[in-house]
mmCIF file of the N, C-alpha and C atoms, coordinates in Angstrom:
data_MODEL
# 
_entry.id   MODEL 
# 
loop_
_atom_site.group_PDB 
_atom_site.id 
_atom_site.type_symbol 
_atom_site.label_atom_id 
_atom_site.label_alt_id 
_atom_site.label_comp_id 
_atom_site.label_asym_id 
_atom_site.label_entity_id 
_atom_site.label_seq_id 
_atom_site.pdbx_PDB_ins_code 
_atom_site.Cartn_x 
_atom_site.Cartn_y 
_atom_site.Cartn_z 
_atom_site.occupancy 
_atom_site.B_iso_or_equiv 
_atom_site.pdbx_formal_charge 
_atom_site.auth_seq_id 
_atom_site.auth_comp_id 
_atom_site.auth_asym_id 
_atom_site.auth_atom_id 
_atom_site.pdbx_PDB_model_num 
ATOM 1   N N  . MET A 1 1  ? 16.129 -42.303 -0.816 1.00 0.00 ? 1  MET A N  1 
ATOM 2   C CA . MET A 1 1  ? 16.259 -40.868 -0.733 1.00 0.00 ? 1  MET A CA 1 
ATOM 3   C C  . MET A 1 1  ? 16.036 -40.452 0.712  1.00 0.00 ? 1  MET A C  1 
ATOM 4   N N  . GLY A 1 2  ? 16.841 -39.503 1.210  1.00 0.00 ? 2  GLY A N  1 
ATOM 5   C CA . GLY A 1 2  ? 16.730 -39.056 2.584  1.00 0.00 ? 2  GLY A CA 1 
ATOM 6   C C  . GLY A 1 2  ? 15.541 -38.139 2.810  1.00 0.00 ? 2  GLY A C  1 
ATOM 7   N N  . LYS A 1 3  ? 15.316 -37.828 4.066  1.00 0.00 ? 3  LYS A N  1 
ATOM 8   C CA . LYS A 1 3  ? 14.232 -36.915 4.417  1.00 0.00 ? 3  LYS A CA 1 
ATOM 9   C C  . LYS A 1 3  ? 14.549 -35.511 3.914  1.00 0.00 ? 3  LYS A C  1 
ATOM 10  N N  . PRO A 1 4  ? 13.527 -34.728 3.596  1.00 0.00 ? 4  PRO A N  1 
ATOM 11  C CA . PRO A 1 4  ? 13.740 -33.355 3.138  1.00 0.00 ? 4  PRO A CA 1 
ATOM 12  C C  . PRO A 1 4  ? 14.399 -32.503 4.211  1.00 0.00 ? 4  PRO A C  1 
ATOM 13  N N  . LYS A 1 5  ? 15.266 -31.623 3.801  1.00 0.00 ? 5  LYS A N  1 
ATOM 14  C CA . LYS A 1 5  ? 15.957 -30.702 4.690  1.00 0.00 ? 5  LYS A CA 1 
ATOM 15  C C  . LYS A 1 5  ? 15.351 -29.313 4.554  1.00 0.00 ? 5  LYS A C  1 
ATOM 16  N N  . ALA A 1 6  ? 15.502 -28.505 5.583  1.00 0.00 ? 6  ALA A N  1 
ATOM 17  C CA . ALA A 1 6  ? 14.981 -27.140 5.561  1.00 0.00 ? 6  ALA A CA 1 
ATOM 18  C C  . ALA A 1 6  ? 15.767 -26.282 4.574  1.00 0.00 ? 6  ALA A C  1 
ATOM 19  N N  . ILE A 1 7  ? 15.039 -25.443 3.856  1.00 0.00 ? 7  ILE A N  1 
ATOM 20  C CA . ILE A 1 7  ? 15.615 -24.483 2.917  1.00 0.00 ? 7  ILE A CA 1 
ATOM 21  C C  . ILE A 1 7  ? 15.021 -23.120 3.248  1.00 0.00 ? 7  ILE A C  1 
ATOM 22  N N  . VAL A 1 8  ? 15.861 -22.102 3.400  1.00 0.00 ? 8  VAL A N  1 
ATOM 23  C CA . VAL A 1 8  ? 15.380 -20.751 3.688  1.00 0.00 ? 8  VAL A CA 1 
ATOM 24  C C  . VAL A 1 8  ? 15.399 -19.935 2.399  1.00 0.00 ? 8  VAL A C  1 
ATOM 25  N N  . ASP A 1 9  ? 14.277 -19.308 2.076  1.00 0.00 ? 9  ASP A N  1 
ATOM 26  C CA . ASP A 1 9  ? 14.212 -18.399 0.933  1.00 0.00 ? 9  ASP A CA 1 
ATOM 27  C C  . ASP A 1 9  ? 14.793 -17.067 1.379  1.00 0.00 ? 9  ASP A C  1 
ATOM 28  N N  . LYS A 1 10 ? 16.015 -16.805 0.980  1.00 0.00 ? 10 LYS A N  1 
ATOM 29  C CA . LYS A 1 10 ? 16.721 -15.599 1.441  1.00 0.00 ? 10 LYS A CA 1 
ATOM 30  C C  . LYS A 1 10 ? 16.063 -14.319 0.939  1.00 0.00 ? 10 LYS A C  1 
ATOM 31  N N  . ASN A 1 11 ? 15.224 -14.418 -0.076 1.00 0.00 ? 11 ASN A N  1 
ATOM 32  C CA . ASN A 1 11 ? 14.555 -13.226 -0.593 1.00 0.00 ? 11 ASN A CA 1 
ATOM 33  C C  . ASN A 1 11 ? 13.394 -12.764 0.273  1.00 0.00 ? 11 ASN A C  1 
ATOM 34  N N  . ILE A 1 12 ? 12.874 -13.657 1.119  1.00 0.00 ? 12 ILE A N  1 
ATOM 35  C CA . ILE A 1 12 ? 11.763 -13.238 1.976  1.00 0.00 ? 12 ILE A CA 1 
ATOM 36  C C  . ILE A 1 12 ? 12.048 -13.369 3.467  1.00 0.00 ? 12 ILE A C  1 
ATOM 37  N N  . CYS A 1 13 ? 13.155 -13.981 3.845  1.00 0.00 ? 13 CYS A N  1 
ATOM 38  C CA . CYS A 1 13 ? 13.529 -14.106 5.256  1.00 0.00 ? 13 CYS A CA 1 
ATOM 39  C C  . CYS A 1 13 ? 13.693 -12.717 5.866  1.00 0.00 ? 13 CYS A C  1 
ATOM 40  N N  . LEU A 1 14 ? 13.054 -12.503 7.017  1.00 0.00 ? 14 LEU A N  1 
ATOM 41  C CA . LEU A 1 14 ? 13.131 -11.224 7.718  1.00 0.00 ? 14 LEU A CA 1 
ATOM 42  C C  . LEU A 1 14 ? 14.187 -11.220 8.816  1.00 0.00 ? 14 LEU A C  1 
ATOM 43  N N  . ALA A 1 15 ? 14.893 -12.309 8.987  1.00 0.00 ? 15 ALA A N  1 
ATOM 44  C CA . ALA A 1 15 ? 15.939 -12.435 10.003 1.00 0.00 ? 15 ALA A CA 1 
ATOM 45  C C  . ALA A 1 15 ? 15.393 -12.210 11.411 1.00 0.00 ? 15 ALA A C  1 
ATOM 46  N N  . CYS A 1 16 ? 14.183 -12.722 11.679 1.00 0.00 ? 16 CYS A N  1 
ATOM 47  C CA . CYS A 1 16 ? 13.585 -12.549 13.008 1.00 0.00 ? 16 CYS A CA 1 
ATOM 48  C C  . CYS A 1 16 ? 14.255 -13.449 14.047 1.00 0.00 ? 16 CYS A C  1 
ATOM 49  N N  . GLY A 1 17 ? 14.875 -14.548 13.593 1.00 0.00 ? 17 GLY A N  1 
ATOM 50  C CA . GLY A 1 17 ? 15.580 -15.449 14.499 1.00 0.00 ? 17 GLY A CA 1 
ATOM 51  C C  . GLY A 1 17 ? 14.707 -16.507 15.148 1.00 0.00 ? 17 GLY A C  1 
ATOM 52  N N  . GLY A 1 18 ? 13.411 -16.512 14.845 1.00 0.00 ? 18 GLY A N  1 
ATOM 53  C CA . GLY A 1 18 ? 12.514 -17.498 15.439 1.00 0.00 ? 18 GLY A CA 1 
ATOM 54  C C  . GLY A 1 18 ? 12.929 -18.928 15.148 1.00 0.00 ? 18 GLY A C  1 
ATOM 55  N N  . CYS A 1 19 ? 13.319 -19.185 13.927 1.00 0.00 ? 19 CYS A N  1 
ATOM 56  C CA . CYS A 1 19 ? 13.720 -20.538 13.524 1.00 0.00 ? 19 CYS A CA 1 
ATOM 57  C C  . CYS A 1 19 ? 14.982 -20.983 14.263 1.00 0.00 ? 19 CYS A C  1 
ATOM 58  N N  . ILE A 1 20 ? 15.890 -20.060 14.450 1.00 0.00 ? 20 ILE A N  1 
ATOM 59  C CA . ILE A 1 20 ? 17.150 -20.369 15.132 1.00 0.00 ? 20 ILE A CA 1 
ATOM 60  C C  . ILE A 1 20 ? 16.888 -20.746 16.582 1.00 0.00 ? 20 ILE A C  1 
ATOM 61  N N  . SER A 1 21 ? 15.965 -20.032 17.209 1.00 0.00 ? 21 SER A N  1 
ATOM 62  C CA . SER A 1 21 ? 15.699 -20.274 18.631 1.00 0.00 ? 21 SER A CA 1 
ATOM 63  C C  . SER A 1 21 ? 14.979 -21.596 18.889 1.00 0.00 ? 21 SER A C  1 
ATOM 64  N N  . VAL A 1 22 ? 14.284 -22.151 17.892 1.00 0.00 ? 22 VAL A N  1 
ATOM 65  C CA . VAL A 1 22 ? 13.537 -23.397 18.118 1.00 0.00 ? 22 VAL A CA 1 
ATOM 66  C C  . VAL A 1 22 ? 14.218 -24.651 17.559 1.00 0.00 ? 22 VAL A C  1 
ATOM 67  N N  . CYS A 1 23 ? 15.259 -24.499 16.789 1.00 0.00 ? 23 CYS A N  1 
ATOM 68  C CA . CYS A 1 23 ? 15.910 -25.669 16.174 1.00 0.00 ? 23 CYS A CA 1 
ATOM 69  C C  . CYS A 1 23 ? 16.610 -26.525 17.236 1.00 0.00 ? 23 CYS A C  1 
ATOM 70  N N  . PRO A 1 24 ? 16.194 -27.790 17.384 1.00 0.00 ? 24 PRO A N  1 
ATOM 71  C CA . PRO A 1 24 ? 16.799 -28.654 18.405 1.00 0.00 ? 24 PRO A CA 1 
ATOM 72  C C  . PRO A 1 24 ? 18.226 -29.092 18.077 1.00 0.00 ? 24 PRO A C  1 
ATOM 73  N N  . GLN A 1 25 ? 18.653 -28.891 16.847 1.00 0.00 ? 25 GLN A N  1 
ATOM 74  C CA . GLN A 1 25 ? 19.987 -29.320 16.419 1.00 0.00 ? 25 GLN A CA 1 
ATOM 75  C C  . GLN A 1 25 ? 20.931 -28.149 16.166 1.00 0.00 ? 25 GLN A C  1 
ATOM 76  N N  . ASP A 1 26 ? 20.482 -26.925 16.409 1.00 0.00 ? 26 ASP A N  1 
ATOM 77  C CA . ASP A 1 26 ? 21.288 -25.734 16.087 1.00 0.00 ? 26 ASP A CA 1 
ATOM 78  C C  . ASP A 1 26 ? 21.733 -25.751 14.631 1.00 0.00 ? 26 ASP A C  1 
ATOM 79  N N  . ALA A 1 27 ? 20.826 -26.151 13.745 1.00 0.00 ? 27 ALA A N  1 
ATOM 80  C CA . ALA A 1 27 ? 21.147 -26.258 12.322 1.00 0.00 ? 27 ALA A CA 1 
ATOM 81  C C  . ALA A 1 27 ? 20.996 -24.932 11.582 1.00 0.00 ? 27 ALA A C  1 
ATOM 82  N N  . LEU A 1 28 ? 20.346 -23.952 12.219 1.00 0.00 ? 28 LEU A N  1 
ATOM 83  C CA . LEU A 1 28 ? 20.139 -22.658 11.570 1.00 0.00 ? 28 LEU A CA 1 
ATOM 84  C C  . LEU A 1 28 ? 21.030 -21.604 12.215 1.00 0.00 ? 28 LEU A C  1 
ATOM 85  N N  . TYR A 1 29 ? 21.480 -20.658 11.401 1.00 0.00 ? 29 TYR A N  1 
ATOM 86  C CA . TYR A 1 29 ? 22.321 -19.574 11.888 1.00 0.00 ? 29 TYR A CA 1 
ATOM 87  C C  . TYR A 1 29 ? 22.101 -18.345 11.015 1.00 0.00 ? 29 TYR A C  1 
ATOM 88  N N  . MET A 1 30 ? 22.496 -17.198 11.507 1.00 0.00 ? 30 MET A N  1 
ATOM 89  C CA . MET A 1 30 ? 22.375 -15.955 10.745 1.00 0.00 ? 30 MET A CA 1 
ATOM 90  C C  . MET A 1 30 ? 23.668 -15.664 9.998  1.00 0.00 ? 30 MET A C  1 
ATOM 91  N N  . ASN A 1 31 ? 23.497 -15.198 8.764  1.00 0.00 ? 31 ASN A N  1 
ATOM 92  C CA . ASN A 1 31 ? 24.642 -14.787 7.955  1.00 0.00 ? 31 ASN A CA 1 
ATOM 93  C C  . ASN A 1 31 ? 24.137 -13.751 6.969  1.00 0.00 ? 31 ASN A C  1 
ATOM 94  N N  . GLY A 1 32 ? 24.713 -12.589 6.991  1.00 0.00 ? 32 GLY A N  1 
ATOM 95  C CA . GLY A 1 32 ? 24.314 -11.548 6.061  1.00 0.00 ? 32 GLY A CA 1 
ATOM 96  C C  . GLY A 1 32 ? 22.882 -11.081 6.254  1.00 0.00 ? 32 GLY A C  1 
ATOM 97  N N  . GLY A 1 33 ? 22.404 -11.127 7.491  1.00 0.00 ? 33 GLY A N  1 
ATOM 98  C CA . GLY A 1 33 ? 21.050 -10.685 7.771  1.00 0.00 ? 33 GLY A CA 1 
ATOM 99  C C  . GLY A 1 33 ? 19.961 -11.660 7.367  1.00 0.00 ? 33 GLY A C  1 
ATOM 100 N N  . ARG A 1 34 ? 20.323 -12.914 7.130  1.00 0.00 ? 34 ARG A N  1 
ATOM 101 C CA . ARG A 1 34 ? 19.353 -13.938 6.762  1.00 0.00 ? 34 ARG A CA 1 
ATOM 102 C C  . ARG A 1 34 ? 19.696 -15.251 7.459  1.00 0.00 ? 34 ARG A C  1 
ATOM 103 N N  . ALA A 1 35 ? 18.665 -16.049 7.715  1.00 0.00 ? 35 ALA A N  1 
ATOM 104 C CA . ALA A 1 35 ? 18.879 -17.370 8.303  1.00 0.00 ? 35 ALA A CA 1 
ATOM 105 C C  . ALA A 1 35 ? 19.368 -18.331 7.222  1.00 0.00 ? 35 ALA A C  1 
ATOM 106 N N  . LEU A 1 36 ? 20.276 -19.183 7.599  1.00 0.00 ? 36 LEU A N  1 
ATOM 107 C CA . LEU A 1 36 ? 20.786 -20.228 6.714  1.00 0.00 ? 36 LEU A CA 1 
ATOM 108 C C  . LEU A 1 36 ? 20.760 -21.562 7.458  1.00 0.00 ? 36 LEU A C  1 
ATOM 109 N N  . VAL A 1 37 ? 20.789 -22.656 6.705  1.00 0.00 ? 37 VAL A N  1 
ATOM 110 C CA . VAL A 1 37 ? 20.711 -23.999 7.280  1.00 0.00 ? 37 VAL A CA 1 
ATOM 111 C C  . VAL A 1 37 ? 22.019 -24.743 7.050  1.00 0.00 ? 37 VAL A C  1 
ATOM 112 N N  . THR A 1 38 ? 22.514 -25.381 8.108  1.00 0.00 ? 38 THR A N  1 
ATOM 113 C CA . THR A 1 38 ? 23.623 -26.325 7.976  1.00 0.00 ? 38 THR A CA 1 
ATOM 114 C C  . THR A 1 38 ? 22.978 -27.674 7.715  1.00 0.00 ? 38 THR A C  1 
ATOM 115 N N  . GLU A 1 39 ? 22.964 -28.086 6.461  1.00 0.00 ? 39 GLU A N  1 
ATOM 116 C CA . GLU A 1 39 ? 22.223 -29.275 6.043  1.00 0.00 ? 39 GLU A CA 1 
ATOM 117 C C  . GLU A 1 39 ? 22.632 -30.526 6.815  1.00 0.00 ? 39 GLU A C  1 
ATOM 118 N N  . GLU A 1 40 ? 23.900 -30.658 7.139  1.00 0.00 ? 40 GLU A N  1 
ATOM 119 C CA . GLU A 1 40 ? 24.378 -31.846 7.848  1.00 0.00 ? 40 GLU A CA 1 
ATOM 120 C C  . GLU A 1 40 ? 23.779 -31.959 9.246  1.00 0.00 ? 40 GLU A C  1 
ATOM 121 N N  . LYS A 1 41 ? 23.396 -30.825 9.843  1.00 0.00 ? 41 LYS A N  1 
ATOM 122 C CA . LYS A 1 41 ? 22.814 -30.834 11.184 1.00 0.00 ? 41 LYS A CA 1 
ATOM 123 C C  . LYS A 1 41 ? 21.294 -30.980 11.170 1.00 0.00 ? 41 LYS A C  1 
ATOM 124 N N  . CYS A 1 42 ? 20.651 -30.633 10.076 1.00 0.00 ? 42 CYS A N  1 
ATOM 125 C CA . CYS A 1 42 ? 19.188 -30.646 9.982  1.00 0.00 ? 42 CYS A CA 1 
ATOM 126 C C  . CYS A 1 42 ? 18.667 -32.085 10.063 1.00 0.00 ? 42 CYS A C  1 
ATOM 127 N N  . ILE A 1 43 ? 17.712 -32.303 10.976 1.00 0.00 ? 43 ILE A N  1 
ATOM 128 C CA . ILE A 1 43 ? 17.134 -33.642 11.141 1.00 0.00 ? 43 ILE A CA 1 
ATOM 129 C C  . ILE A 1 43 ? 15.724 -33.729 10.557 1.00 0.00 ? 43 ILE A C  1 
ATOM 130 N N  . SER A 1 44 ? 15.325 -32.728 9.785  1.00 0.00 ? 44 SER A N  1 
ATOM 131 C CA . SER A 1 44 ? 14.037 -32.715 9.089  1.00 0.00 ? 44 SER A CA 1 
ATOM 132 C C  . SER A 1 44 ? 12.836 -32.758 10.030 1.00 0.00 ? 44 SER A C  1 
ATOM 133 N N  . CYS A 1 45 ? 12.947 -32.106 11.175 1.00 0.00 ? 45 CYS A N  1 
ATOM 134 C CA . CYS A 1 45 ? 11.847 -32.109 12.132 1.00 0.00 ? 45 CYS A CA 1 
ATOM 135 C C  . CYS A 1 45 ? 10.738 -31.130 11.744 1.00 0.00 ? 45 CYS A C  1 
ATOM 136 N N  . ALA A 1 46 ? 11.055 -30.144 10.915 1.00 0.00 ? 46 ALA A N  1 
ATOM 137 C CA . ALA A 1 46 ? 10.105 -29.156 10.389 1.00 0.00 ? 46 ALA A CA 1 
ATOM 138 C C  . ALA A 1 46 ? 9.604  -28.144 11.417 1.00 0.00 ? 46 ALA A C  1 
ATOM 139 N N  . ILE A 1 47 ? 10.218 -28.090 12.585 1.00 0.00 ? 47 ILE A N  1 
ATOM 140 C CA . ILE A 1 47 ? 9.819  -27.091 13.575 1.00 0.00 ? 47 ILE A CA 1 
ATOM 141 C C  . ILE A 1 47 ? 10.049 -25.687 13.018 1.00 0.00 ? 47 ILE A C  1 
ATOM 142 N N  . CYS A 1 48 ? 11.135 -25.484 12.346 1.00 0.00 ? 48 CYS A N  1 
ATOM 143 C CA . CYS A 1 48 ? 11.439 -24.160 11.778 1.00 0.00 ? 48 CYS A CA 1 
ATOM 144 C C  . CYS A 1 48 ? 10.423 -23.764 10.715 1.00 0.00 ? 48 CYS A C  1 
ATOM 145 N N  . ILE A 1 49 ? 9.961  -24.730 9.950  1.00 0.00 ? 49 ILE A N  1 
ATOM 146 C CA . ILE A 1 49 ? 8.964  -24.457 8.906  1.00 0.00 ? 49 ILE A CA 1 
ATOM 147 C C  . ILE A 1 49 ? 7.675  -23.966 9.547  1.00 0.00 ? 49 ILE A C  1 
ATOM 148 N N  . ARG A 1 50 ? 7.265  -24.623 10.619 1.00 0.00 ? 50 ARG A N  1 
ATOM 149 C CA . ARG A 1 50 ? 6.017  -24.255 11.298 1.00 0.00 ? 50 ARG A CA 1 
ATOM 150 C C  . ARG A 1 50 ? 6.125  -22.919 12.034 1.00 0.00 ? 50 ARG A C  1 
ATOM 151 N N  . ILE A 1 51 ? 7.296  -22.566 12.538 1.00 0.00 ? 51 ILE A N  1 
ATOM 152 C CA . ILE A 1 51 ? 7.443  -21.354 13.342 1.00 0.00 ? 51 ILE A CA 1 
ATOM 153 C C  . ILE A 1 51 ? 7.634  -20.092 12.496 1.00 0.00 ? 51 ILE A C  1 
ATOM 154 N N  . CYS A 1 52 ? 8.091  -20.214 11.275 1.00 0.00 ? 52 CYS A N  1 
ATOM 155 C CA . CYS A 1 52 ? 8.381  -19.035 10.444 1.00 0.00 ? 52 CYS A CA 1 
ATOM 156 C C  . CYS A 1 52 ? 7.090  -18.253 10.159 1.00 0.00 ? 52 CYS A C  1 
ATOM 157 N N  . PRO A 1 53 ? 7.034  -16.988 10.600 1.00 0.00 ? 53 PRO A N  1 
ATOM 158 C CA . PRO A 1 53 ? 5.799  -16.221 10.462 1.00 0.00 ? 53 PRO A CA 1 
ATOM 159 C C  . PRO A 1 53 ? 5.447  -15.821 9.030  1.00 0.00 ? 53 PRO A C  1 
ATOM 160 N N  . ILE A 1 54 ? 6.409  -15.888 8.122  1.00 0.00 ? 54 ILE A N  1 
ATOM 161 C CA . ILE A 1 54 ? 6.122  -15.474 6.746  1.00 0.00 ? 54 ILE A CA 1 
ATOM 162 C C  . ILE A 1 54 ? 6.310  -16.599 5.729  1.00 0.00 ? 54 ILE A C  1 
ATOM 163 N N  . GLY A 1 55 ? 6.584  -17.796 6.201  1.00 0.00 ? 55 GLY A N  1 
ATOM 164 C CA . GLY A 1 55 ? 6.723  -18.933 5.295  1.00 0.00 ? 55 GLY A CA 1 
ATOM 165 C C  . GLY A 1 55 ? 7.993  -18.926 4.467  1.00 0.00 ? 55 GLY A C  1 
ATOM 166 N N  . ALA A 1 56 ? 9.068  -18.389 5.032  1.00 0.00 ? 56 ALA A N  1 
ATOM 167 C CA . ALA A 1 56 ? 10.331 -18.315 4.299  1.00 0.00 ? 56 ALA A CA 1 
ATOM 168 C C  . ALA A 1 56 ? 11.087 -19.636 4.281  1.00 0.00 ? 56 ALA A C  1 
ATOM 169 N N  . ILE A 1 57 ? 10.635 -20.612 5.057  1.00 0.00 ? 57 ILE A N  1 
ATOM 170 C CA . ILE A 1 57 ? 11.340 -21.896 5.144  1.00 0.00 ? 57 ILE A CA 1 
ATOM 171 C C  . ILE A 1 57 ? 10.449 -22.994 4.582  1.00 0.00 ? 57 ILE A C  1 
ATOM 172 N N  . SER A 1 58 ? 11.035 -23.818 3.741  1.00 0.00 ? 58 SER A N  1 
ATOM 173 C CA . SER A 1 58 ? 10.329 -24.973 3.194  1.00 0.00 ? 58 SER A CA 1 
ATOM 174 C C  . SER A 1 58 ? 11.216 -26.191 3.380  1.00 0.00 ? 58 SER A C  1 
ATOM 175 N N  . GLY A 1 59 ? 10.657 -27.361 3.112  1.00 0.00 ? 59 GLY A N  1 
ATOM 176 C CA . GLY A 1 59 ? 11.418 -28.589 3.193  1.00 0.00 ? 59 GLY A CA 1 
ATOM 177 C C  . GLY A 1 59 ? 11.573 -29.181 1.813  1.00 0.00 ? 59 GLY A C  1 
ATOM 178 N N  . ARG A 1 60 ? 12.791 -29.410 1.427  1.00 0.00 ? 60 ARG A N  1 
ATOM 179 C CA . ARG A 1 60 ? 13.043 -29.937 0.080  1.00 0.00 ? 60 ARG A CA 1 
ATOM 180 C C  . ARG A 1 60 ? 14.131 -30.999 0.119  1.00 0.00 ? 60 ARG A C  1 
ATOM 181 N N  . ASN A 1 61 ? 13.968 -31.991 -0.779 1.00 0.00 ? 61 ASN A N  1 
ATOM 182 C CA . ASN A 1 61 ? 15.048 -32.917 -1.038 1.00 0.00 ? 61 ASN A CA 1 
ATOM 183 C C  . ASN A 1 61 ? 15.401 -32.745 -2.513 1.00 0.00 ? 61 ASN A C  1 
ATOM 184 N N  . ALA A 1 62 ? 15.913 -33.748 -3.130 1.00 0.00 ? 62 ALA A N  1 
ATOM 185 C CA . ALA A 1 62 ? 16.375 -33.598 -4.513 1.00 0.00 ? 62 ALA A CA 1 
ATOM 186 C C  . ALA A 1 62 ? 15.298 -33.055 -5.455 1.00 0.00 ? 62 ALA A C  1 
ATOM 187 N N  . SER A 1 63 ? 14.062 -33.502 -5.296 1.00 0.00 ? 63 SER A N  1 
ATOM 188 C CA . SER A 1 63 ? 13.036 -33.046 -6.226 1.00 0.00 ? 63 SER A CA 1 
ATOM 189 C C  . SER A 1 63 ? 11.652 -32.875 -5.608 1.00 0.00 ? 63 SER A C  1 
ATOM 190 N N  . ASN A 1 64 ? 11.513 -33.074 -4.300 1.00 0.00 ? 64 ASN A N  1 
ATOM 191 C CA . ASN A 1 64 ? 10.197 -33.018 -3.679 1.00 0.00 ? 64 ASN A CA 1 
ATOM 192 C C  . ASN A 1 64 ? 10.127 -31.961 -2.590 1.00 0.00 ? 64 ASN A C  1 
ATOM 193 N N  . GLU A 1 65 ? 8.940  -31.426 -2.405 1.00 0.00 ? 65 GLU A N  1 
ATOM 194 C CA . GLU A 1 65 ? 8.690  -30.489 -1.309 1.00 0.00 ? 65 GLU A CA 1 
ATOM 195 C C  . GLU A 1 65 ? 7.818  -31.190 -0.279 1.00 0.00 ? 65 GLU A C  1 
ATOM 196 N N  . ILE A 1 66 ? 8.089  -30.941 1.011  1.00 0.00 ? 66 ILE A N  1 
ATOM 197 C CA . ILE A 1 66 ? 7.252  -31.555 2.049  1.00 0.00 ? 66 ILE A CA 1 
ATOM 198 C C  . ILE A 1 66 ? 6.119  -30.607 2.404  1.00 0.00 ? 66 ILE A C  1 
# 
């Protein structure tokens, strides 16, 4: 099983852009006023998870949370 990828909870994302500015792979982008993840680009570094001020980003794979 691969490493967990970032998942953004669109119901609580404030679209502050912090995660987008710190992602080393440019895996996050804004769409409809919320951050989204391009899973193929995500390298599971978790920088976005740590930077999100409200905890809108988590790391998940098929069945586990990091």
